[in-house]
C-alpha positions, 0 to 999 in steps of 0.5 A: 500500499502506498503512503501519501506524503505532503510536499515540502520539507518536514518540520525542522524545529528543535523538538519533534513536530516543531516548525522553525517558521513558528519560532519567534523572529530575532534581529541582532546586530553583529560586528563583521568578525563575529558574523564571519565566525557565525557563517563559518561555523554554520557552513563547516558543520552544516547547521543552520545559524539559528541552531548554532545560536541556540546551541551556543546559548544553551552551552553558555547557560548550562556551563555557568561560565562567567555566571555567578550562582545567583545569576544562574538561579535567576536565569532558571527562574526567568525561564520558568516564568517565560514558559508559563 
């Protein structure tokens, strides 16, 4: 039995079934050298830039590098509040 498949790309969000087009848009200004680095990371790893930025933010927050314990606690609390 043949299965019917919808046209286009499958959802490509972080979690199953999520669509990138449903994510909130963010505009950010970067110095040329930082933008070049983001472009290079995306190209070499084959990851889209939005995914590189998500991974960088998660790594920074998860490592606690440069964050005090109070800042880490406040960040976790703020994330819980925004998630509802």
